[in-house]
C-alpha positions, 0 to 999 in steps of 0.5 A: 490865340486866334481861332478859326471856326470855320475850318474846325468843322472840316477835321471832324471829318472821317478823311483823316489827310484832310484833318491833318491838312486843315490843322496844318493850315490853321496852325500856320495862319494863326502864327502868321497872325501872331508874328506878321504876316510873311514871315518866312517861318511861317509863311514861306510863299509870302517873302517880304519884298522892296517895292522899287520906286527907281524914279522916286525919292523923298527928301528930308530937309531937316535931316539931309542924309550923308549919302543920298541916293537919288534917281537918275534924273536928280544930280543933287539938292543944296541948300543956300540962305541969302539976305536982301537989302531989307536984311530980310533972310530967305532959304532956298533948297536948290534941286539940280535936275538932269535932262533926259528927254521923255524920260523926266518930261514932267514931275510931281513935287508934294512940298511938305511944310509947316503952314505959317503965316509969312512963311509960305514957300514959292517953287521956281524953276530956271534953266542953266542960263538963269532963265525963269520957265516956272513959277508956282503961286505961294502955297499955303493958307497960313493954317499952322499945322504942318501940311503938303501941297502937290505940283505938277511942274514940266521939266523938259526945258529946266535944269534946276528947281528952287524951293524958296521960303522966308526965313531960316527954313525950318518949316520946310520939312521935305519933298516927295518927287517923282516922274510922272506917266500919261495913262488913257482913262475912261470915264462916264460921259454925264459925270465929271472927269477924273483928277488930272493928277491921281496921288500915287498913295491913294489920297482922294481929298481935293476935290472943290464943292458945289456952289449950288445943290445938286439932285441926281436919282433921289440924292441931294448933295448941299454944300455946308461949309467950305472955309476952313474952320479950326477944331481942337479937343474942348473946342468943337466946330458947330456947323448948323443947316436947315431941312424942307423934309427928313430923309431916309438916310444922310451921308456927311462929307468933309476933309480934315488937315492934321487928321489923327489916323486913330483919333477921328472926329467925333460928330454930334448931330442935333445934341446926340453922340452919332459916333466917330467919322470914317478917314479915307486914310492913304497908304501908310507909305506916304510921307505925310504921316509924321510921327510925334513921340512924347516922353511921357508916351509909349506909342509914338502920335501920329498927324497926317501932314496933307487933307485927308476925306472923311465921312459919316452916315446917319440914318434920317431920324437923326435929322428933323425938318427945320434947323439941325446943328452938327458938331464935329469934335476931336476926342481928348488927347487928339491933335489940333486939326482943321475942317473944310469942305462940309457937304450933306448927302440926303437920300429921299424916296424917288416917289417923295422927292422929284428934281424941280426941273422936271414936270 
């Protein structure tokens, strides 16, 4: 049973009514923590309400429902397979749309798929007469992991979308599709504007690292590695970098594909274990969380089918002038992952480090 010492001293006062009120509050809060916050028996004021999403839908291409419930702008989803003259099979998931004017003038399509070499999906948009008005680039990079790609598609004049992939389509997992709305956002004029598309589940990944080092208010930001680097239990990824002087504090930032929300990457800096990195995990409602249950395990294992941001802060004393080595490792039992966009922020005293462009 949980205890609440900050509440209990009030129960020692001479006000009997206040003692009873505090005791009841503590008991109800303890029950809520033990049996689940929002339980009608413990906290009647907190009811579990379904969050309505009438203009969004999650599609499962591997196990489509027998009685699907689609938004008003989506008429049907159909799977087809064809073979060309070379007997190469292609699989297509066709989404037939309803034209509703500005209500669904633009949609977000986030496609979930196994990123296999030679089986990259392509999304195309057509009118009823077969005129192609939209085509995406080939999605994926052949990293052999579950991943996802987001597209903003203007559908004002489209009648259907086709998601086509070489093969039997077994690597197409599903899609999250939603109607987009435009909002006015204010941002600091001197800084980079916000992303064109705000992820509905608060995923903050996708920023391109800087090509050159950047200085601002005593902070130096440098890109250590941008290409995707594999990382697996027993096979950590090594990154080397050189510093001219030791900072007061440093923050490593990176993105990881195939992240395990529980078994986060371990950081080893200059042969000393620095601890586990923190991941900026999106909303658990995100369809990108894939559950993998094994017969020998009681609890399912989760991995995130997409890129998520991670970071780790270290004191300046963990670094040294000259060559430094950073190992990013995965703990035993974690799933294989890929690291990209590794950057390093270094904080120096303003009196010690000046912008070289200033006199």
